[in-house]
C-alpha positions in Angstrom: 143.1 86.2 183.7 146.4 86.3 185.7 148.7 83.4 186.0 147.9 83.1 189.7 144.3 82.7 188.9 145.0 80.1 186.2 147.3 78.2 188.5 144.8 78.2 191.3 142.2 77.0 188.9 144.4 74.2 187.6 145.3 73.2 191.2 141.6 72.6 191.8 141.5 70.1 189.0 140.6 72.2 186.0 141.7 70.4 182.8 140.8 73.2 180.3 142.5 76.5 180.4 139.7 79.1 181.2 141.1 81.4 178.4 140.7 78.6 175.9 137.3 77.8 177.3 136.1 81.4 176.7 138.6 83.3 174.7 136.8 86.6 175.1 136.9 86.5 179.0 140.3 88.4 179.2 138.9 91.0 176.7 135.8 91.4 178.8 137.9 91.8 181.9 139.9 94.7 180.3 137.2 96.5 178.3 134.1 96.1 180.6 135.6 96.4 184.0 133.8 98.8 186.2 134.0 102.4 184.7 136.2 101.4 181.9 133.5 101.5 179.2 132.2 104.9 180.1 135.7 106.4 180.1 136.6 104.9 176.8 133.3 105.8 175.3 133.6 109.5 176.4 137.2 109.8 175.2 136.2 108.2 171.8 133.1 110.3 171.4 134.4 113.7 172.7 138.1 113.4 172.0 140.9 114.7 174.3 139.7 115.9 177.7 141.0 117.1 181.0 140.2 115.2 184.3 137.4 117.5 185.3 135.7 117.2 181.8 135.8 113.5 182.0 134.5 113.6 185.6 131.7 115.9 184.5 130.6 113.8 181.4 130.7 110.6 183.3 128.7 112.0 186.2 128.7 109.6 189.2 132.2 108.4 189.3 134.4 109.6 192.3 137.7 111.4 191.6 139.6 108.5 193.3 138.0 105.8 191.1 138.4 108.0 188.0 142.1 108.4 188.8 142.5 104.6 189.3 140.7 103.7 186.1 142.6 106.3 184.1 146.0 104.9 185.3 144.9 101.3 184.5 143.7 102.4 181.0 147.0 104.1 180.4 148.9 101.0 181.6 146.8 98.8 179.2 147.7 101.2 176.3 144.0 102.2 175.8 144.5 105.8 176.5 147.2 108.3 176.5 148.1 111.0 179.1 149.8 114.2 178.3 151.2 116.5 181.0 151.8 120.1 180.3 154.2 121.8 182.8 152.3 125.0 183.0 151.0 127.1 186.0 148.7 125.6 186.9 149.8 122.2 185.5 147.5 120.7 183.0 146.9 117.0 182.1 144.8 115.7 179.1 143.7 112.3 178.3 142.9 110.9 175.0 142.0 107.6 173.5 144.9 105.7 171.9 144.8 103.9 168.5 144.5 100.7 170.4 141.5 102.1 172.4 140.0 103.5 169.2 140.1 100.0 167.8 137.3 99.3 170.2 134.9 101.8 168.4 133.3 98.9 166.2 132.6 97.0 169.4 131.0 100.0 171.1 128.9 100.6 167.9 127.7 97.0 167.9 126.6 97.5 171.6 124.8 100.6 170.6 123.0 98.9 167.9 122.1 96.0 170.3 120.9 98.4 173.0 117.2 98.5 171.8 117.1 94.9 173.0 117.3 96.2 176.5 113.5 96.7 176.5 113.2 92.9 175.8 115.5 92.2 178.7 113.5 94.3 181.0 110.2 92.6 179.8 111.7 89.2 180.4 112.8 90.2 183.8 109.3 91.6 184.6 107.8 88.3 183.4 110.2 86.2 185.4 109.7 88.3 188.6 106.0 88.1 188.4 105.7 84.3 187.9 107.2 81.6 190.1 110.5 80.5 188.4 110.4 77.0 186.9 113.3 75.9 189.2 111.2 76.8 192.3 108.0 74.9 191.2 107.3 71.7 193.2 
């Protein structure tokens, strides 16, 4: 959470720092922002890759968004970028030690993923019945 956001929150009368209220929120913002997880997962699983390889493995991401996310991940220290001054120039990306430290988190999510069937079932049940908050 940025200082501006915290300051705005406090100005509205907040008495608990949101980071203290939910200490994982800043981590979630960094690791689970749009496209970050697939990029980190791909670099962790497949190792060093060029831009086009990442683009192909991730699939539906646009080049513009991939470029933005890669720059942010490099800025955050989660990936490294190596430029080779060849003809044509070559750039490779790889996960950093800091990014690699997220591997246990990713593994935990993989282990939890069978629960997605239960989530889908709960959604189906919810959607086919009138929700309790809408009952007279």
